[in-house]
C-alpha positions in Angstrom: 1.1 -24.1 -41.1 -1.7 -23.5 -38.6 -0.9 -20.4 -36.5 -2.7 -21.7 -33.5 -0.9 -25.0 -33.7 2.5 -23.3 -34.1 2.0 -21.1 -31.0 0.7 -24.0 -29.0 3.8 -26.1 -29.9 6.1 -23.2 -29.2 4.5 -22.7 -25.8 4.6 -26.4 -25.0 8.4 -26.4 -25.7 9.3 -23.1 -24.0 6.9 -22.3 -21.3 6.9 -25.7 -19.6 10.7 -25.9 -19.4 13.0 -23.1 -18.2 16.1 -24.3 -20.1 17.7 -22.2 -22.8 17.4 -25.0 -25.3 13.6 -25.2 -24.8 13.4 -21.5 -25.3 15.4 -21.7 -28.5 13.2 -24.5 -29.8 10.0 -22.5 -29.2 11.5 -19.3 -30.7 12.6 -21.3 -33.8 9.1 -22.6 -34.4 7.6 -19.0 -34.1 10.3 -17.5 -36.3 9.6 -19.9 -39.1 5.9 -19.1 -39.2 5.2 -15.4 -39.8 1.4 -16.2 -39.9 1.6 -17.0 -36.2 2.5 -13.4 -35.1 -1.1 -12.3 -34.6 -1.9 -15.4 -32.6 1.3 -14.9 -30.5 0.1 -11.4 -29.6 -3.4 -12.6 -28.8 -1.9 -15.1 -26.4 0.2 -12.3 -24.9 -2.9 -10.3 -24.2 -4.4 -13.3 -22.5 -1.5 -13.5 -20.2 -2.0 -9.8 -19.3 -5.8 -10.4 -18.7 -4.9 -13.2 -16.3 -2.4 -10.9 -14.6 -5.0 -8.2 -14.1 -7.5 -10.6 -12.7 -4.7 -12.0 -10.4 -4.4 -8.6 -8.7 -1.5 -7.2 -10.7 -1.5 -3.7 -12.2 0.5 -2.1 -15.0 3.0 -0.4 -12.6 3.6 -3.7 -10.8 4.4 -5.6 -14.0 6.6 -2.7 -15.3 8.6 -2.7 -12.0 9.2 -6.4 -12.1 10.1 -6.5 -15.8 12.5 -3.7 -15.3 14.1 -5.5 -12.4 14.2 -9.1 -13.8 14.2 -8.8 -17.6 15.3 -6.2 -20.1 14.3 -3.1 -22.1 13.0 -5.2 -25.0 10.6 -6.9 -22.7 9.4 -3.5 -21.3 8.7 -2.4 -24.9 6.7 -5.5 -25.6 4.8 -5.2 -22.3 3.9 -1.7 -23.1 2.5 -2.6 -26.5 0.5 -5.5 -25.2 -0.8 -3.6 -22.3 -2.1 -0.7 -24.5 -3.7 -3.2 -26.9 -5.3 -5.2 -24.1 -6.7 -2.2 -22.2 -7.9 -0.4 -25.3 -11.1 -2.4 -25.6 -12.6 -1.4 -22.2 -15.1 1.5 -21.8 -13.3 2.7 -18.7 -10.2 1.8 -16.7 -9.9 1.7 -12.9 -8.5 4.7 -11.0 -4.7 5.1 -11.4 -4.6 2.8 -14.4 -4.4 5.6 -17.1 -1.5 7.2 -15.3 0.3 3.9 -14.8 -0.1 3.1 -18.5 1.2 6.5 -19.5 4.2 6.0 -17.2 4.8 2.6 -18.8 4.6 4.1 -22.3 7.1 6.8 -21.4 9.5 4.3 -19.8 9.3 2.0 -22.8 10.0 4.9 -25.2 13.1 5.8 -23.2 14.3 2.2 -23.3 14.7 2.6 -27.0 14.8 -1.1 -27.7 12.7 -3.0 -30.3 11.6 -6.6 -29.5 14.5 -7.8 -31.6 16.4 -7.2 -34.8 15.2 -10.5 -36.4 12.2 -12.8 -36.0 14.1 -15.3 -33.8 15.1 -12.5 -31.3 11.6 -11.1 -31.3 10.1 -14.5 -30.6 12.6 -15.2 -27.9 11.7 -11.9 -26.1 8.0 -12.7 -26.4 8.5 -16.2 -24.9 10.7 -14.8 -22.1 8.1 -12.3 -21.2 5.2 -14.8 -21.3 7.2 -17.3 -19.3 7.8 -14.6 -16.7 4.1 -13.6 -16.5 3.0 -17.2 -16.3 5.0 -17.6 -13.0 3.4 -14.8 -11.2 1.1 -15.8 -8.3 -2.1 -14.1 -7.3 -1.6 -11.0 -5.1 -4.0 -9.1 -2.9 -6.2 -6.9 -5.2 -6.1 -3.2 -4.5 -9.0 -2.4 -6.8 -11.1 -3.7 -9.7 -9.5 -5.2 -12.8 -10.4 -3.8 -16.3 -13.8 -5.1 -17.2 -15.1 -5.3 -13.7 -17.5 -2.9 -12.1 -15.8 0.4 -11.4 -16.5 2.5 -8.3 -17.8 6.1 -8.8 -15.1 8.3 -10.5 -12.7 10.1 -8.3 -13.0 13.9 -8.4 -10.2 16.0 -9.7 -7.3 17.0 -7.5 -8.5 19.1 -4.6 -7.0 22.6 -4.2 -5.5 21.5 -0.9 -3.5 18.7 -2.7 -2.3 21.2 -5.3 -1.0 23.4 -2.4 0.7 20.4 -0.8 2.3 19.4 -4.1 3.7 22.9 -4.5 5.1 23.0 -1.0 6.8 19.6 -1.5 8.2 20.7 -4.8 9.8 23.7 -3.0 11.1 21.4 -0.3 12.8 19.2 -2.9 14.3 22.2 -4.7 15.8 24.2 -1.8 19.4 23.7 -0.9 18.7 24.6 2.7 17.8 21.7 5.0 16.0 23.8 7.5 13.7 25.3 4.8 13.1 21.8 3.4 12.0 20.6 6.8 9.7 23.6 7.4 8.0 23.1 4.1 7.6 19.4 4.6 6.1 20.0 8.1 3.7 22.5 6.6 2.7 20.0 3.9 2.0 17.3 6.6 -0.1 19.8 8.6 -2.2 20.5 5.5 -2.5 16.8 4.8 -3.6 16.2 8.3 -6.2 18.9 8.2 -7.4 17.7 4.8 -7.9 14.3 6.3 -10.0 15.6 9.1 -12.1 17.6 6.6 -12.6 14.6 4.4 -13.6 12.4 7.3 -16.2 14.9 8.5 -17.7 15.3 5.0 -17.7 11.6 4.5 -19.5 11.1 7.9 -22.3 13.5 6.7 -22.8 11.8 3.3 -25.6 9.2 3.0 -23.3 6.7 1.3 -20.3 6.1 3.6 -16.8 6.0 2.2 -14.9 2.7 2.6 -11.1 2.2 2.7 -9.3 1.3 -0.6 -5.7 0.5 -1.3 -2.8 1.2 -3.7 0.6 -0.1 -4.3 3.8 1.9 -4.0 7.1 0.6 -5.3 9.9 0.1 -2.8 13.1 -0.3 -4.9 16.6 -1.5 -4.0 19.0 -0.7 -2.6 18.2 -0.1 1.1 14.7 -1.2 0.4 14.0 -2.1 4.1 14.8 1.4 5.3 12.7 2.8 2.4 9.8 0.6 3.4 10.1 1.9 7.0 9.9 5.4 5.7 6.7 4.6 3.7 5.3 2.9 6.8 6.0 6.0 8.9 4.3 8.3 6.3 1.3 5.9 6.0 0.7 5.7 9.8 1.0 9.5 10.2 -1.8 9.8 7.6 -4.2 7.2 9.1 -3.1 4.5 6.6 -1.4 1.1 7.0 1.4 -0.2 4.8 2.3 -3.8 4.3 5.6 -4.5 2.6 6.1 -7.4 0.1 9.8 -7.7 -0.1 9.8 -10.4 -2.8 8.0 -8.2 -5.4 9.3 -4.8 -4.3 6.2 -3.0 -3.3 4.2 -2.0 -0.3 0.4 -2.1 -0.3 -1.0 1.0 1.4 -4.6 0.8 2.8 -6.6 3.9 3.6 -9.2 6.3 2.4 -8.6 7.7 -1.0 -7.7 11.3 0.0 -5.2 9.9 2.5 -3.7 7.5 0.0 -3.0 10.3 -2.4 -1.3 12.3 0.4 0.8 9.3 1.3 2.0 8.8 -2.3 2.8 12.4 -2.6 4.6 12.9 0.7 6.5 9.6 0.5 7.9 10.4 -2.9 9.0 13.9 -1.8 10.6 12.7 1.4 12.5 10.0 -0.5 13.9 12.6 -2.8 14.9 14.8 0.1 16.4 11.9 2.0 18.5 10.8 -1.0 19.7 14.4 -1.6 20.6 14.9 2.0 22.3 11.5 2.2 24.4 12.2 -0.9 25.6 15.5 0.6 26.4 14.0 4.0 28.2 11.1 2.4 30.3 13.5 0.4 31.3 15.3 3.5 32.2 12.0 5.2 34.4 11.0 2.3 36.3 14.3 2.5 37.1 13.2 6.1 38.6 10.0 4.8 35.6 7.6 5.3 35.2 4.7 2.9 32.3 2.7 4.4 29.4 3.9 2.3 26.9 1.0 2.5 26.6 0.9 6.2 26.5 4.8 6.3 23.6 4.9 3.8 21.6 2.2 5.5 22.0 3.8 8.9 21.2 7.2 7.5 18.0 6.2 5.8 16.9 4.1 8.8 17.4 7.0 11.2 15.7 9.4 8.7 12.7 7.2 8.5 12.5 6.8 12.3 12.7 10.5 13.1 10.5 11.5 10.2 7.8 9.2 11.6 8.0 10.8 15.0 7.7 14.3 13.5 4.9 13.5 11.1 2.9 11.7 13.8 3.3 14.6 16.2 1.9 17.0 13.6 -1.0 14.7 12.9 -1.8 14.2 16.5 -1.7 17.9 17.1 -4.2 18.5 14.3 -6.4 15.7 15.5 -6.4 17.0 19.1 -7.8 20.3 17.8 -10.7 18.5 16.1 -12.5 17.9 19.3 -16.0 16.7 18.5 -14.8 14.9 15.4 -12.3 12.6 17.1 -14.9 9.7 17.1 -15.2 10.1 13.3 -11.4 9.9 12.9 -11.2 6.9 15.3 -13.9 5.1 13.3 -12.0 5.6 10.1 -8.8 4.2 11.6 -10.7 1.1 12.8 -12.1 0.7 9.3 -8.6 1.0 7.8 -7.2 -1.6 10.2 -10.1 -3.9 9.5 -9.6 -3.7 5.7 -5.8 -4.3 6.2 -6.5 -7.4 8.3 -8.9 -8.6 5.6 -6.4 -8.2 2.8 -3.5 -9.5 4.9 -4.6 -12.0 7.5 -1.1 -13.2 7.9 1.9 -10.8 8.2 5.3 -11.1 9.8 7.6 -8.5 11.3 11.0 -7.6 10.0 13.8 -5.3 11.3 16.2 -3.0 9.6 19.5 -4.9 9.5 22.9 -3.3 9.3 22.0 -0.1 11.3 25.4 0.0 12.9 27.0 3.3 11.7 26.7 6.0 14.3 27.7 8.8 11.9 25.1 7.7 9.4 22.4 7.5 12.1 23.2 10.9 13.5 23.4 12.5 10.0 20.0 10.9 9.1 18.4 12.2 12.3 19.8 15.7 11.6 18.4 15.6 8.1 15.0 14.7 9.5 14.7 17.5 12.0 18.1 18.9 13.0 18.2 17.1 16.4 20.5 14.3 17.5 18.8 11.0 18.2 20.2 7.8 19.6 20.2 4.7 17.4 17.4 2.1 17.4 15.6 -0.3 15.1 12.2 0.1 13.4 9.6 -2.6 13.0 7.3 -2.8 10.0 4.8 -5.3 8.7 5.8 -7.5 5.8 3.4 -9.4 3.7 4.2 -12.8 2.3 4.8 -13.0 -1.5 1.3 -13.9 -2.6 -1.3 -16.1 -0.9 
């Protein structure tokens, strides 16, 4: 048989029709022709190349495959991604780390593409069918093979200090200590942002805003997106949530983006830990409504954390005096880039915030002060353009 013809016939049968019978037909054709394996892999790498050029990155695809498919597809995605990216001289910023995380996740999945040729072919066609349905999304950086910006310098000492503070905040069993450490981390982030802005203003080549994507996973994804939005705004960035594909795009200057990624991850860990403890105490008191408690807890936590982080950032900015115009100019640039990437956004609200105990516990976890209930508004991007 002709390998090219075999794969073409299999694709015509399986990828143009979403029925199980069509999938079985395509897998049977591939299973009967071992000579077609190399061509099948080559076509898979083409699917990935189109995905990269359509704005998707390895972490995006890994998150969606994990959510909508299975471990065998994650293993296959990892192998194809490593093969497809191996031919480039250099990869965009964040890509090596994303590929390494995909490699580790695929290894922990412990699933081969299938115990027999038919199962392996079925998994490949399922993955390719899935990749073929993805729309273009807003690009947050160059794709492999495109011109790369100057390399990003190694982690600044300030970020290393911030990382250490947040690690301590995550580890301590004392809420007051965790809050103090998080507040100190935010202060350092705010001061670093001011320093970076001043240095950038003095350089001949001006920095421009860039963007990154951060996963926002279920459950309670709306409240988690609010938390990310609060962290982003406190650090002179903007976050736009894509609920359909489970991520937020954060726009800002590079040093601020790294701070947002770091702080958001830490606060989410701290929020989850505090929520679990509070929920356990509520259960001891005879409560059984956990979903509304958790949703209200996380919404309140995000709301109050936003207030606290913004207050710290505003205090640092007010001390900057003569550099306020520089900071203001960067904020305008960030908003302009956000509007360019997302000319159309809609607002959404956190629904189900109706548990007073959850709201009060979330506010206390944020900064030990009671706060009346409310609803947070965030921007949400449409699933593709």
